[in-house]
Every structure is written in structure tokens, then in C-alpha cells.
VEXDREN-2710 file (C-alpha; in Angstrom, 1 decimal):
% VEXDREN-2710
k/r/px/py/pz
1/UNK/-23.8/3.1/-14.3
2/UNK/-21.5/4.8/-12.1
3/UNK/-19.1/3.5/-10.4
4/UNK/-20.8/3.0/-6.9
5/UNK/-23.7/1.5/-9.0
6/UNK/-21.4/-1.7/-9.0
7/UNK/-21.0/-2.1/-5.0
8/UNK/-25.4/-0.9/-4.8
9/UNK/-26.1/-4.0/-7.0
10/UNK/-24.4/-6.4/-4.8
11/UNK/-26.1/-4.7/-1.9
12/UNK/-29.6/-5.1/-3.1
13/UNK/-28.7/-8.9/-4.1
14/UNK/-27.1/-9.7/-0.9
15/UNK/-27.8/-7.0/1.9
16/UNK/-27.2/-9.3/5.1
17/UNK/-24.4/-11.2/3.4
18/UNK/-20.8/-10.7/4.0
19/UNK/-19.5/-7.9/2.0
20/UNK/-16.0/-7.5/3.5
21/UNK/-13.9/-9.7/6.0
22/UNK/-10.6/-8.3/7.7
23/UNK/-9.1/-10.4/10.5
24/UNK/-11.6/-11.7/12.7
25/UNK/-13.7/-9.0/11.4
26/UNK/-16.8/-9.5/9.1
27/UNK/-18.8/-6.4/7.5
28/UNK/-22.1/-7.4/5.7
29/UNK/-23.3/-5.1/2.6
30/UNK/-26.0/-3.4/5.2
31/UNK/-23.2/-2.1/7.2
32/UNK/-20.3/-1.1/4.8
33/UNK/-23.1/0.4/2.5
34/UNK/-24.5/2.6/5.4
35/UNK/-20.9/3.6/6.4
36/UNK/-20.3/4.6/2.9
37/UNK/-23.7/6.6/3.1
38/UNK/-22.5/8.4/5.7
39/UNK/-19.2/9.5/4.4
40/UNK/-20.7/10.5/1.5
41/UNK/-23.4/12.5/3.1
42/UNK/-20.3/14.3/5.7
43/UNK/-18.6/15.3/2.3
44/UNK/-21.7/16.6/0.5
45/UNK/-22.5/18.6/3.7
46/UNK/-19.0/20.2/3.8
47/UNK/-19.3/20.8/0.0
48/UNK/-17.4/18.7/-1.2
49/UNK/-18.8/16.7/-4.4
50/UNK/-18.0/16.6/-7.9
51/UNK/-14.6/17.5/-9.5
52/UNK/-12.9/17.5/-5.6
53/UNK/-10.4/15.1/-5.1
54/UNK/-9.9/12.9/-2.3
55/UNK/-7.5/10.9/-0.6
56/UNK/-7.0/7.6/0.5
57/UNK/-3.8/7.0/2.7
58/UNK/-4.1/3.5/4.0
59/UNK/-3.0/0.4/4.0
60/UNK/-5.3/-2.8/3.3
61/UNK/-8.2/-2.0/5.5
62/UNK/-11.5/-2.1/4.8
63/UNK/-12.8/1.3/6.8
64/UNK/-10.2/2.4/3.9
65/UNK/-12.1/0.8/1.2
66/UNK/-15.6/1.8/2.6
67/UNK/-14.1/5.7/2.0
68/UNK/-13.0/4.9/-1.3
69/UNK/-16.9/4.2/-1.6
70/UNK/-18.0/6.9/0.2
71/UNK/-15.8/9.1/-2.2
72/UNK/-17.4/7.7/-5.1
73/UNK/-21.1/8.0/-3.7
74/UNK/-20.6/11.6/-3.1
75/UNK/-19.4/11.9/-7.2
76/UNK/-15.7/12.8/-5.7
77/UNK/-12.6/11.7/-7.0
78/UNK/-10.6/9.3/-5.5
79/UNK/-6.3/9.3/-5.4
80/UNK/-4.7/5.9/-4.1
81/UNK/-1.9/6.7/-1.8
82/UNK/0.3/3.9/-2.2
83/UNK/1.8/3.2/1.5
84/UNK/5.1/1.9/0.0
85/UNK/5.9/5.3/-1.9
86/UNK/8.6/8.0/0.0
87/UNK/6.9/10.2/2.3
88/UNK/8.7/13.2/-0.5
89/UNK/6.7/11.4/-3.2
90/UNK/3.3/10.9/-1.7
91/UNK/3.5/14.8/-0.8
92/UNK/4.2/15.8/-4.8
93/UNK/1.2/13.7/-5.8
94/UNK/-1.2/14.9/-2.9
95/UNK/0.0/18.5/-3.7
96/UNK/0.2/18.3/-7.4
97/UNK/-2.8/16.6/-7.8
98/UNK/-4.8/19.4/-5.8
99/UNK/-5.8/16.9/-3.0
100/UNK/-8.4/18.8/-0.5
101/UNK/-9.8/15.9/1.7
102/UNK/-7.2/13.0/3.3
103/UNK/-8.2/10.1/4.9
104/UNK/-5.5/8.1/6.9
105/UNK/-4.4/5.3/9.2
106/UNK/-2.7/6.6/12.6
107/UNK/0.1/4.3/11.5
108/UNK/0.6/7.3/9.2
109/UNK/0.1/9.9/11.7
110/UNK/3.9/11.3/12.0
111/UNK/4.1/11.9/8.1
112/UNK/1.0/13.5/8.1
113/UNK/1.8/16.3/10.8
114/UNK/5.2/16.6/9.0
115/UNK/3.4/17.3/5.5
116/UNK/0.4/19.3/7.0
117/UNK/1.8/22.7/6.4
118/UNK/3.3/21.8/3.1
119/UNK/-0.3/20.7/1.7
120/UNK/-2.5/24.3/2.1
121/UNK/-5.0/22.9/-0.8
122/UNK/-6.2/20.2/1.5
123/UNK/-9.4/21.5/3.4
124/UNK/-10.3/18.4/5.6
125/UNK/-7.8/15.6/7.2
126/UNK/-9.5/12.9/8.9
127/UNK/-8.2/10.2/11.0
128/UNK/-9.7/6.4/10.0
129/UNK/-8.9/4.6/13.4
130/UNK/-8.3/7.0/16.2
131/UNK/-7.3/10.8/17.2
132/UNK/-4.1/12.6/15.9
133/UNK/-4.0/16.5/16.8
134/UNK/-5.4/19.2/14.1
135/UNK/-7.3/16.2/12.5
136/UNK/-10.8/14.9/13.2
137/UNK/-11.4/11.6/14.4
138/UNK/-13.6/9.2/12.0
139/UNK/-16.6/8.6/14.6
140/UNK/-16.6/12.0/15.4
141/UNK/-16.7/13.5/11.8
142/UNK/-19.3/11.0/10.5
143/UNK/-21.6/11.2/14.0
144/UNK/-24.5/13.5/12.5
145/UNK/-24.2/12.2/9.0
146/UNK/-27.5/10.3/7.4
147/UNK/-27.0/6.3/6.1
148/UNK/-29.2/7.0/3.4
149/UNK/-28.3/7.2/-0.2
150/UNK/-27.4/10.5/-1.1
151/UNK/-29.2/11.8/-4.4
152/UNK/-26.1/13.0/-6.7
153/UNK/-26.2/13.3/-10.5
154/UNK/-23.1/11.7/-12.0
155/UNK/-22.2/12.1/-15.7
156/UNK/-20.3/9.1/-17.4
157/UNK/-17.2/11.6/-18.3
158/UNK/-16.9/12.3/-14.3
159/UNK/-13.4/11.5/-13.1
160/UNK/-13.5/9.3/-10.1
161/UNK/-10.4/7.6/-9.6
162/UNK/-6.9/9.9/-10.0
163/UNK/-4.1/7.8/-10.2
164/UNK/-0.4/8.3/-10.3
165/UNK/1.6/6.4/-12.9
166/UNK/4.5/4.9/-11.8
167/UNK/7.2/7.8/-12.2
168/UNK/10.2/5.4/-13.0
169/UNK/10.4/7.9/-16.1
170/UNK/10.0/11.4/-14.3
171/UNK/7.7/12.7/-11.9
172/UNK/4.1/10.8/-11.9
173/UNK/1.4/12.5/-14.1
174/UNK/-1.8/11.7/-12.7
175/UNK/-4.2/9.3/-15.0
176/UNK/-7.8/10.4/-15.1
177/UNK/-10.5/7.2/-15.1
178/UNK/-14.3/8.0/-15.3
179/UNK/-17.4/6.0/-14.9
180/UNK/-17.2/5.3/-18.2
181/UNK/-13.6/3.5/-18.3
182/UNK/-14.3/1.9/-14.8
183/UNK/-17.6/1.0/-16.2
184/UNK/-15.8/-1.0/-18.9
185/UNK/-13.6/-2.6/-16.7
186/UNK/-15.9/-3.7/-14.2
187/UNK/-18.4/-5.0/-17.2
188/UNK/-15.1/-7.1/-19.0
189/UNK/-14.3/-9.3/-16.0
190/UNK/-18.1/-9.7/-14.7
191/UNK/-18.6/-11.1/-18.4
192/UNK/-14.9/-13.3/-18.5
193/UNK/-15.0/-14.3/-14.9
194/UNK/-18.5/-16.3/-15.2
195/UNK/-20.2/-17.5/-12.0
196/UNK/-23.8/-19.3/-11.9
197/UNK/-26.8/-16.7/-11.1
198/UNK/-27.0/-17.2/-7.7
199/UNK/-23.3/-18.2/-6.7
200/UNK/-20.9/-15.0/-4.6
201/UNK/-17.6/-15.3/-5.5
202/UNK/-15.2/-14.8/-2.9
203/UNK/-12.3/-12.2/-3.8
204/UNK/-8.8/-12.3/-2.0
205/UNK/-7.2/-8.9/-1.8
206/UNK/-3.8/-9.7/-1.3
207/UNK/-2.1/-7.0/-3.4
208/UNK/-2.5/-3.8/-2.4
209/UNK/-5.7/-2.2/-2.4
210/UNK/-4.6/1.3/-4.1
211/UNK/-3.2/-0.9/-7.3
212/UNK/-5.2/-3.8/-9.5
213/UNK/-6.7/-5.6/-6.1
214/UNK/-9.0/-3.0/-5.1
215/UNK/-10.7/-2.6/-8.5
216/UNK/-10.8/-6.2/-8.6
217/UNK/-12.8/-6.2/-5.5
218/UNK/-15.7/-4.2/-7.0
219/UNK/-17.2/-6.7/-10.0
220/UNK/-16.9/-9.3/-6.9
221/UNK/-19.1/-7.1/-4.7
222/UNK/-21.4/-6.1/-7.7
223/UNK/-22.4/-10.2/-7.6
224/UNK/-23.1/-9.8/-3.9
225/UNK/-19.9/-11.6/-3.2
226/UNK/-17.6/-11.3/0.0
227/UNK/-13.6/-9.6/-1.0
228/UNK/-11.4/-10.9/1.8
229/UNK/-8.6/-8.5/3.0
230/UNK/-5.3/-9.5/4.2
231/UNK/-3.6/-6.7/6.3
232/UNK/-0.3/-7.1/5.3
233/UNK/1.3/-9.2/2.2
234/UNK/2.3/-12.3/4.0
235/UNK/2.1/-16.4/2.6
236/UNK/1.1/-18.0/5.3
237/UNK/-1.6/-15.8/6.1
238/UNK/-2.5/-16.0/2.2
239/UNK/-2.2/-19.9/2.1
240/UNK/-4.5/-20.3/5.3
241/UNK/-7.2/-17.6/4.0
242/UNK/-7.3/-19.5/0.7
243/UNK/-8.7/-22.7/2.2
244/UNK/-10.7/-21.3/5.6
245/UNK/-12.6/-18.7/3.2
246/UNK/-12.8/-20.8/0.5
247/UNK/-11.2/-18.1/-2.2
248/UNK/-12.4/-18.3/-5.7
249/UNK/-10.5/-15.2/-7.2
250/UNK/-7.2/-14.0/-6.4
251/UNK/-4.7/-11.7/-8.0
252/UNK/-0.7/-11.6/-7.2
253/UNK/1.9/-10.1/-9.9
254/UNK/4.1/-12.8/-11.0
255/UNK/7.3/-12.3/-8.6
256/UNK/4.6/-13.0/-5.3
257/UNK/3.7/-16.2/-7.6
258/UNK/7.6/-17.0/-7.8
259/UNK/8.4/-17.1/-4.2
260/UNK/4.8/-19.1/-3.4
261/UNK/6.1/-21.8/-5.7
262/UNK/9.5/-21.7/-4.3
263/UNK/7.9/-22.4/-0.5
264/UNK/8.0/-26.4/0.7
265/UNK/5.5/-28.8/0.4
266/UNK/3.4/-25.8/-1.8
267/UNK/1.7/-28.6/-3.6
268/UNK/0.2/-30.1/-0.4
269/UNK/-1.8/-27.3/0.5
270/UNK/-5.9/-26.9/-0.3
271/UNK/-6.5/-24.5/-3.5
272/UNK/-9.8/-26.7/-4.7
273/UNK/-12.0/-23.3/-4.1
274/UNK/-9.7/-21.2/-6.8
275/UNK/-11.7/-20.6/-10.2
276/UNK/-9.4/-18.1/-11.5
277/UNK/-6.0/-16.9/-10.2
278/UNK/-5.2/-13.9/-12.0
279/UNK/-1.8/-13.2/-12.9
280/UNK/0.0/-9.6/-14.4
281/UNK/1.3/-6.2/-13.7
282/UNK/4.4/-7.6/-15.2
283/UNK/5.8/-10.1/-17.7
284/UNK/5.4/-14.4/-16.6
285/UNK/8.2/-16.5/-17.2
286/UNK/6.3/-19.5/-19.1
287/UNK/8.6/-21.9/-17.3
288/UNK/6.8/-20.7/-14.1
289/UNK/3.4/-20.3/-15.6
290/UNK/3.4/-24.2/-16.4
291/UNK/4.9/-24.8/-12.7
292/UNK/1.8/-22.5/-11.5
293/UNK/-0.5/-24.7/-13.3
294/UNK/0.6/-27.8/-12.0
295/UNK/0.3/-26.9/-8.7
296/UNK/-2.8/-24.4/-8.4
297/UNK/-5.0/-26.3/-11.3
298/UNK/-6.5/-25.2/-14.1
299/UNK/-7.1/-21.8/-12.8
300/UNK/-4.3/-19.7/-14.0
301/UNK/-5.5/-16.8/-15.8
302/UNK/-3.6/-14.0/-17.6
303/UNK/-4.3/-10.5/-18.2
304/UNK/-2.8/-7.7/-19.7
305/UNK/-3.6/-3.3/-18.9
306/UNK/-2.2/0.2/-18.0
307/UNK/-3.5/3.0/-15.6
308/UNK/-4.2/4.4/-18.9
309/UNK/-6.4/1.6/-19.8
310/UNK/-7.3/-0.1/-16.2
311/UNK/-5.7/-3.9/-16.2
312/UNK/-8.4/-5.1/-18.5
313/UNK/-7.1/-4.7/-22.7
314/UNK/-6.9/-8.1/-23.1
315/UNK/-7.4/-11.8/-21.0
316/UNK/-6.1/-15.6/-21.2
317/UNK/-9.0/-17.3/-19.4
318/UNK/-7.9/-20.9/-17.7
319/UNK/-9.3/-22.7/-20.6
320/UNK/-6.9/-20.8/-23.1
321/UNK/-4.0/-22.0/-20.7
322/UNK/-5.1/-25.5/-22.4
323/UNK/-5.1/-27.4/-26.1
324/UNK/-6.7/-30.4/-26.6
325/UNK/-6.4/-31.2/-22.9
326/UNK/-3.2/-30.5/-22.0
327/UNK/-1.0/-27.0/-21.2
328/UNK/-0.7/-25.1/-24.3
329/UNK/2.6/-24.5/-26.2
330/UNK/4.6/-21.9/-25.2
331/UNK/3.9/-19.6/-27.8
332/UNK/0.0/-19.7/-26.2
333/UNK/1.3/-19.2/-22.6
334/UNK/3.6/-16.3/-23.4
335/UNK/0.7/-14.5/-24.9
336/UNK/-1.3/-12.4/-22.9
337/UNK/-4.9/-13.2/-24.0
338/UNK/-7.4/-11.8/-26.9
339/UNK/-8.2/-8.7/-26.8
340/UNK/-11.3/-7.5/-24.4
341/UNK/-14.3/-7.2/-26.9
342/UNK/-15.1/-3.9/-25.1
343/UNK/-11.9/-2.1/-26.9
344/UNK/-10.3/-2.6/-30.1
345/UNK/-6.7/-3.2/-30.3
346/UNK/-4.1/-2.8/-33.3
347/UNK/-0.4/-2.6/-33.7
348/UNK/0.4/0.1/-35.3
349/UNK/3.7/1.2/-37.3
350/UNK/5.7/4.6/-36.8
351/UNK/3.2/6.1/-39.2
352/UNK/0.3/4.8/-37.1
353/UNK/-0.9/2.6/-39.7
354/UNK/-2.0/-0.7/-38.7
355/UNK/0.5/-3.7/-39.3
356/UNK/-0.9/-7.5/-40.3
357/UNK/-0.5/-10.9/-38.1
358/UNK/2.6/-11.6/-36.7
359/UNK/4.2/-8.2/-37.5
360/UNK/5.7/-6.3/-34.6
361/UNK/4.8/-2.4/-33.7
362/UNK/3.3/-0.6/-31.0
363/UNK/0.0/-1.7/-29.6
364/UNK/-2.4/0.8/-29.2
365/UNK/-5.9/0.8/-28.0
366/UNK/-9.5/2.6/-28.5
367/UNK/-12.6/2.6/-26.7
368/UNK/-14.5/3.3/-23.3
369/UNK/-11.4/1.5/-21.4
370/UNK/-9.4/4.4/-22.4
371/UNK/-8.4/7.1/-19.7
372/UNK/-9.7/10.7/-20.2
373/UNK/-6.1/12.1/-19.9
374/UNK/-3.5/13.0/-17.9
375/UNK/-4.3/15.8/-15.1
376/UNK/-3.1/18.9/-15.9
377/UNK/-0.8/17.4/-18.6
378/UNK/-2.6/18.3/-22.1
379/UNK/0.4/18.1/-23.9
380/UNK/1.6/14.5/-22.5
381/UNK/-2.1/13.2/-22.9
382/UNK/-2.0/14.4/-26.7
383/UNK/1.2/13.1/-27.0
384/UNK/-0.2/9.9/-25.6
385/UNK/-3.7/9.5/-27.4
386/UNK/-3.7/10.4/-31.0
387/UNK/-6.8/10.3/-33.2
388/UNK/-8.1/8.2/-30.1
389/UNK/-6.0/5.8/-30.1
390/UNK/-4.1/5.2/-26.5
391/UNK/-0.4/4.4/-27.2
392/UNK/0.6/2.1/-24.9
393/UNK/4.3/2.2/-25.1
394/UNK/4.6/-1.3/-25.5
395/UNK/5.7/-3.4/-28.5
396/UNK/3.9/-6.4/-29.8
397/UNK/1.7/-8.3/-32.3
398/UNK/-1.4/-10.1/-32.8
399/UNK/-1.0/-14.1/-34.2
400/UNK/-3.2/-15.4/-36.5
401/UNK/-5.6/-16.2/-33.8
402/UNK/-6.1/-13.1/-32.8
403/UNK/-3.6/-13.4/-29.3
404/UNK/-1.7/-10.6/-28.3
405/UNK/1.9/-10.7/-27.6
406/UNK/3.8/-8.2/-25.9
407/UNK/7.5/-7.8/-26.7
408/UNK/8.7/-5.4/-24.7
409/UNK/8.6/-1.6/-23.5
410/UNK/9.2/0.5/-26.3
411/UNK/12.0/2.2/-24.6
412/UNK/13.5/-1.3/-23.5
413/UNK/14.6/-2.5/-27.0
414/UNK/18.4/-3.0/-27.6
415/UNK/19.8/-2.4/-30.6
416/UNK/23.1/-4.2/-30.5
417/UNK/25.0/-4.1/-33.7
418/UNK/22.2/-2.9/-35.8
419/UNK/19.7/-5.6/-34.8
420/UNK/16.9/-5.4/-32.4
421/UNK/17.1/-7.2/-29.6
422/UNK/14.2/-7.2/-27.1
423/UNK/14.9/-8.3/-23.5
424/UNK/11.7/-10.2/-22.8
425/UNK/12.7/-13.2/-25.3
426/UNK/15.9/-13.4/-23.2
427/UNK/14.4/-13.2/-20.1
428/UNK/12.6/-16.0/-20.7
429/UNK/15.0/-18.2/-21.5
430/UNK/16.9/-17.8/-17.9
431/UNK/13.8/-17.6/-16.3
432/UNK/13.7/-21.4/-17.3
433/UNK/16.4/-22.2/-15.5
434/UNK/15.7/-23.5/-11.8
435/UNK/18.0/-21.6/-10.1
436/UNK/16.6/-18.1/-11.4
437/UNK/14.1/-16.7/-9.1
438/UNK/13.9/-13.4/-11.3
439/UNK/16.1/-11.4/-14.1
440/UNK/16.2/-8.7/-16.4
441/UNK/18.4/-7.7/-19.5
442/UNK/19.1/-4.4/-20.2
443/UNK/21.6/-2.6/-23.0
444/UNK/24.5/-1.2/-21.9
445/UNK/27.4/1.0/-23.9
446/UNK/29.6/-0.7/-26.0
447/UNK/32.4/0.2/-28.2
448/UNK/31.6/-2.7/-31.2
449/UNK/28.1/-3.0/-30.8
450/UNK/27.1/0.5/-29.9
451/UNK/24.7/-1.7/-26.9
452/UNK/25.5/-5.1/-25.8
453/UNK/23.2/-6.9/-23.9
454/UNK/23.9/-7.8/-20.2
455/UNK/21.3/-9.6/-18.0
456/UNK/21.3/-9.0/-14.4
457/UNK/20.1/-12.1/-12.3
458/UNK/18.2/-12.6/-8.8
459/UNK/19.1/-16.7/-7.7
460/UNK/16.3/-18.3/-5.9
461/UNK/17.4/-19.0/-2.1
462/UNK/20.1/-21.9/-2.0
463/UNK/20.7/-21.9/-5.6
464/UNK/24.0/-21.2/-7.6
465/UNK/24.8/-20.9/-11.3
466/UNK/27.1/-19.1/-13.4
467/UNK/27.6/-16.3/-15.7
468/UNK/28.7/-18.9/-18.3
469/UNK/26.2/-21.6/-18.0
470/UNK/23.5/-18.5/-18.3
471/UNK/25.1/-17.0/-21.7
472/UNK/25.6/-20.6/-23.4
473/UNK/22.0/-21.4/-22.5
474/UNK/21.1/-18.5/-24.1
475/UNK/23.3/-18.9/-26.9
476/UNK/21.8/-22.6/-27.4
477/UNK/18.5/-21.0/-27.6
478/UNK/18.7/-17.7/-29.5
479/UNK/21.9/-17.7/-31.0
480/UNK/24.6/-15.0/-30.5
481/UNK/23.1/-12.2/-31.3
482/UNK/20.6/-12.0/-28.9
483/UNK/22.7/-13.7/-26.2
484/UNK/23.8/-11.9/-23.2
485/UNK/27.4/-10.8/-22.9
486/UNK/27.7/-10.6/-19.5
487/UNK/25.6/-11.3/-16.2
488/UNK/25.6/-9.6/-13.0
489/UNK/23.9/-11.3/-10.1
490/UNK/22.1/-9.3/-7.5
491/UNK/20.7/-10.2/-4.2
492/UNK/17.3/-8.3/-5.0
493/UNK/16.3/-6.4/-8.0
494/UNK/15.4/-3.1/-8.0
495/UNK/11.5/-2.9/-8.1
496/UNK/8.9/-0.4/-7.9
497/UNK/6.0/-0.1/-5.6
498/UNK/4.0/-1.9/-7.9
499/UNK/6.5/-5.0/-8.4
500/UNK/7.5/-3.9/-11.6
501/UNK/11.9/-4.4/-12.3
502/UNK/12.8/-0.7/-12.4
503/UNK/15.4/-1.3/-15.4
504/UNK/16.1/2.2/-15.6
505/UNK/17.5/2.0/-12.3
506/UNK/19.6/-1.1/-13.3
507/UNK/21.1/0.9/-16.7
508/UNK/21.5/4.3/-14.9
509/UNK/25.2/3.2/-13.6
510/UNK/26.0/2.0/-16.9
511/UNK/25.1/5.1/-19.2
512/UNK/25.9/7.7/-16.8
513/UNK/28.9/9.2/-18.5
514/UNK/26.1/8.7/-22.0
515/UNK/24.5/11.4/-23.6
516/UNK/21.5/8.8/-24.5
517/UNK/18.5/8.9/-22.4
518/UNK/18.2/5.6/-20.6
END
């Protein structure tokens, strides 16, 4: 199926039902579908179509998301623009990815004006919600376009999403996802998150729709369900929306979940409508996961994926968080679930040979979920996809029951005195301390050990703990080799726009005089 076919499935199921809600405004499937058709027909009339790249530069906004649907309906390639990026990074992405069409909110008009001359490949600028000098207002641009579905031929390997990687190890690469890879993503979620034949899920898009939250809207609307779009990531708005809109599914990264758990009286809010509370995009503290289960109910749902293999390599269902009616042990909860049945996952050694249960190596994936490659970077593609296997760069193992465990990123492993130390193992122990909001464990230069283990800790509001207490806790649980030799405290850990801790930034000052890459 083409990716737009999933929206159209929901449109046929529930044409007069509510597809999207934002603030006080609701959009029926008929309204959103017709608008996406007008956008697609206007694009096609100007000669844009298959192979053309179009960007949507907006915060969470229903009209902006419908522009994405319009790009897909024209079989164009969507470039998600993250509004949290610097203007310079977005300029680089739009130029390097050969963008030709840009939809933007007027709120970003000043940035648009500053970079228009630097983006000569962009042929059409469209302002979503107003008028901006030198650009076309949306309402004017689509005024003559038909609201009927255009007849556009699609092939499964056509690229429909060109997403930038995080750029934490250099300039962002463009990940080419196709109808095939996104179809596999949607099929997995529709199979894993079951609803009755006549049930319409309600999805809360609280995280940025340019990231996982946008893709998770697709399996919801494919069932004729409703996506509630939060304009800004405000905990009060989020909690109100869950109860008021009877939200049944929600995705948040762990850092945001931790902040929710710290809200006084959080257990008194109404979460009874939730069926699936998804967490992912970064490792989750087992102790905080247990608190989340107790607070939100038996709805926590783990997942693991990458931009190169979107958001569904593996899945830990709500039921798998329990064994015999009790919360499962730490080993189960620290896993990222069992692999998606639509992909093959193996743990490979340095010779690309599969390893047995419990043996640690690189997590590698093959199947229809895997990206087509990196845009205009065949050398990077060849390094990452070898003999059909996507090398994720994550180290881990499969246990005897088929649960996937991520030990760490390959580049984050610490070698101290000849021993391998995986930061995530140390982080789990530190996360368990009640005063700790978040932490990151890194390796720093050491004359004796080569690398020494250092913990960088962000405390919960109003909490205190000393370095020696945390070191002693780790030594008691892990022994001397894996324990931090030192602890630093920060008000806030540096994070990417996707919420991941930037360990490279933490390591940089310590390795500045070293020849080793960080």
C-alpha cells in the first residue's frame, strides 16, 4: 500500500468522524481528506510529483500535518523540519536534501526570509496561516485546486520520507524511507495495538509530529480514529487532554515521563481511557518504569527503532510487563521486547556471523522495514547496510526467550583497564536513586586505566545526593570496575531535539587534547 492509502482507509471507514482535534477546532475525515487532495492537485498542477522533495516547517499543527498528507498523495517526498533545530542546521538540511517546496507557519517567517536567497533550489514557498512577502498564502494557492483524489501511480520503493539523522557525529544524513518501509511500520502497530472492529482509537500527539508522534498518527487514522494534537508540550495540557478526550494511546520519551512522575498528585489524574502508553527513543530507567506502571496502570508499552528502521524493530506489550499477575523482573523490564514479526533481527559479531542467545554483539536488522539508504551518500549506505543487514550501531543480545536487550551504542562503550563497561548498566543503577532525575555515564581519559568511568547526573527538583553515595551504590551493585570513579552534577543534561542525551558533548571537554575520536 502507498502510505496515503492508510489515511484513506480511515476516511472510508469514518468519513464524517473526527480525524484531528487541536485546541477548540476539530477536523472531520471529509475535511482533512479534501484539503489533502487540494494540496496534492495544486502540487501536481505545478509539475511537482514523484521524486520531488517538499518540506513542512511547523510546530504541531493539523493543517501542517495535512500538508504532509498532500505531499504523500502526490507521491512526493516529505522532509520533516524540526523547529527546535537551529536555523543554520535547517538551512543545511533543506539545501543538502534538494528541497523544492516549503510549507511554513508564519511564526517562522523571519527565518524563511533570511534564508530564501540561500535556497535557490526551492521553487515554491507556501505560508500556512497568513501572508508573508514573496510567498504564496495557502488559501490562495489551493483556491482553484480540485478536492478529488488525484490518480497518481506509486511504486513500493518510491521514497516518501527523507528524515535527517541526529547529526551528533557530524552533518545530518538523509534517511530514505519508502512506501514499503512505512507500510511495514504501520502494519506492525496495527497488529500490535489491537482494537475491536468497531473501536476508533484516540491518539495524543504530544511529542513533535516531525518525529515519532507524526508516524504514530497514521495507524490511528487508518482505523478511523482521532488524533488529538497538542500545540505545545505542556504537562497541564497533556494531562487535561488525556481525560477530556478519552485518549487511548500516547507516546512520550522517557525524559518527559520522568517529569510527569514528579508532578505532585499525578496519581489522582484520570488515566482510565489509556490502553497503550508508549515509551522509547532513549533508554528507560527500570525503577521509573515500575513507578509509571503503578501510576498510569497496566498500559506501558516499550518500543525500539531507528530513523533507518522506523520505530518498530521490537515491541514490549503491556502484558509483557507482567508475569503471573505481578510486575515482571528487572531483566524483562530492561528489554525492548521481542522483534517485530515483519523483520529479522540477529546479533552479529565483528565477522558478521550470528551469535547465540545471551551473547553480546551488534544488533542487525533486515526486512521491509529497513530504509532504502542514505540520500546522495552511497558510501555511507554501503557501510550501514551490508549483505542486506542494517547495522544499527547498537550493542545487545537476544535472551533465551527471544527478548531483545540493548546494552549500549557501540561508540559509547568504555574500555577501562581492559574491561568493557557498558554505560547503560551503570545508568540503570544511578537512575534507581530517588534523588536522580536523569544521568549519563561516559568514559574520560585516565593515565592508569586508559578510560575511567564518569557519571554526569541531573537531580530531581529539590533533591540532593553526594557523589560518594552514588559511587558506593554502584560499587555495591556492580563492583569496582564498572563503578564511576567520579560524578559531576549538571542542572540539565544536554539533549538533542529528539530528547536524547548528547554524550558526545559531555565527553568533548575531557578528550579535547586526545587523538581519540569521541
